[in-house]
N, C-alpha and C positions, 0 to 999 in steps of 0.2 A: 943464422940470425933469427931471433925471435921476433915476431911481428903481430900487431893488432889488425884485424880486418873486421869492418863493419859488416854486420849480417843484415841484409835487406831482403832476403827471400823467406817468406812465411812458411814455405814447405820444409824449411829446416828445423822448425819448432819441435817436431816429434823427435828427431835425431838428438837435438840438444836435450831435451827432457829425458831421453833414455840414457844419455851420456851421464847426466847428473844423477839419475836414479841408481846407476852402478856404482856410485861413490859416496853417496851421502844419504843419511837416514831420513831427511826431510826435503825431498826434491820439489822443485816447481813442476807443475803439469805443462803438458804440450800447449794447452789453451793459454796458460800464463805467458809462456814464451811467444806464442803467436801475437797476443796482445801487445806485448812489449815491442815486438819487431814492427808491427803496423801501427804503433802509437808513437808517443813522444819520447820513449826510452831510446837509447842507443845501446844495441846488443853487438858485443865484440866476440869474434873468435880469436883465440890466441894460438898462433901457429908456429911450428918449428920451421927451420930453413927448407925441410923436405915437404913442407906443407901439411905435416901431420898436426891435427888439432889437439892441443895440450889441455885447453880449458876454455871457459867463456866467462864473460862478465856482462852486467846489465848496469847502465848508469842513467841518471835522469838529471839534466841540467834545469835549475830553477833560478833565473836571474844570475847571481854570481856564485851560486853554490851548486855542488855535484852531490847527489845522493847515490851512494853505491847501493843498488837494489838487490843484487846477487853476484856472487863470484864463485867459481869452483875450478879445481884442477882435476883432471881425469885420473882415474886410480893409478894406472901404470906410471904417472908422471909425479905423483905426490911425494912429499918429503925430500924433493931435490932443489928446492929454492925457486921453483916456478911460480908459486903463489905470491911469493914476495916480489918477484920481478913483475908479475902482471899487475899487482897493485901499484908498484912504483910507476909502471907505464901509464896506468889510469890516472894517477896523481899528476904526472907530468902532462898528460893530455888536458886535464882539467885546468891546470895553471895556463896552459897555452890558449885556453878558451876564456881567459880572463876570470876564472873562478878564484875565490879566496879561501874557500874551505870545502872539505869533503866531508859528508856526513854518512853515517851507517848505523844500523841496528844488528846486533849479533845475540844469538841465544846465550843466556847466561851459563849453560853448561858447556859451550863450545870453547874450552879453555885454549886449545891450540890456535884458533882464529883470534881470540882476544890477545893472546900473546904476540901473534904476528902483527896485528894492528898497533899494539903498544909499541913494539919495536920499530915501527914504521912512522911513529910520530903522532899516532892517535891518542886522545885522552878520553877517559869515561866521563861523560858528561850528565848522565841521567839513567833512568829505569822506566821502563813500561812494564807494570805488572801484569801478568797473565796475558801476554801479547800473542805468543806463539801457541798453536794448537799442540797437543801431546797425543802419542799414540796410545798412551795409557795414563790414567792418572790425572792430576791438575794440570792447567795450562802453564807454560814456562815464561818467565820473565825475560824481556829484551834489555840488553844493555845498550844505551845510546852512546856512541862515540864520534868524535870529529878530530879533524886535523886541518891546521892551517896550511895553505899551499904557498 
């Protein structure tokens, strides 16, 4: 059975950052994860029945809304439906916390993530021009998305 576990130990920030860096071109830094763990965000590890970590997610609740700050599935587990299941678990958790909607931003170029979000009930609601830094060239737009819970 797959489970979410709240991460509350700031010493895991480096390991989370390394896990994300191995599977995404634009990872968060360990400092960003440390700030999330020690701040108002909720950081979740997504574990298999054998307690192997499949991925992580960071959410922030503001009144009756949940902001999905970050989400990733580790490389060996990608393209097997775990991202969808993690997102669905987060949406269920948000609904249990009496939230009415989930919001997120995604890179315009991240077509796989955008398709996943759309298939899980999200709608594209806006655009933040030149929001994300780029390794080379101009900054990249962020697509704003939301789903009712």
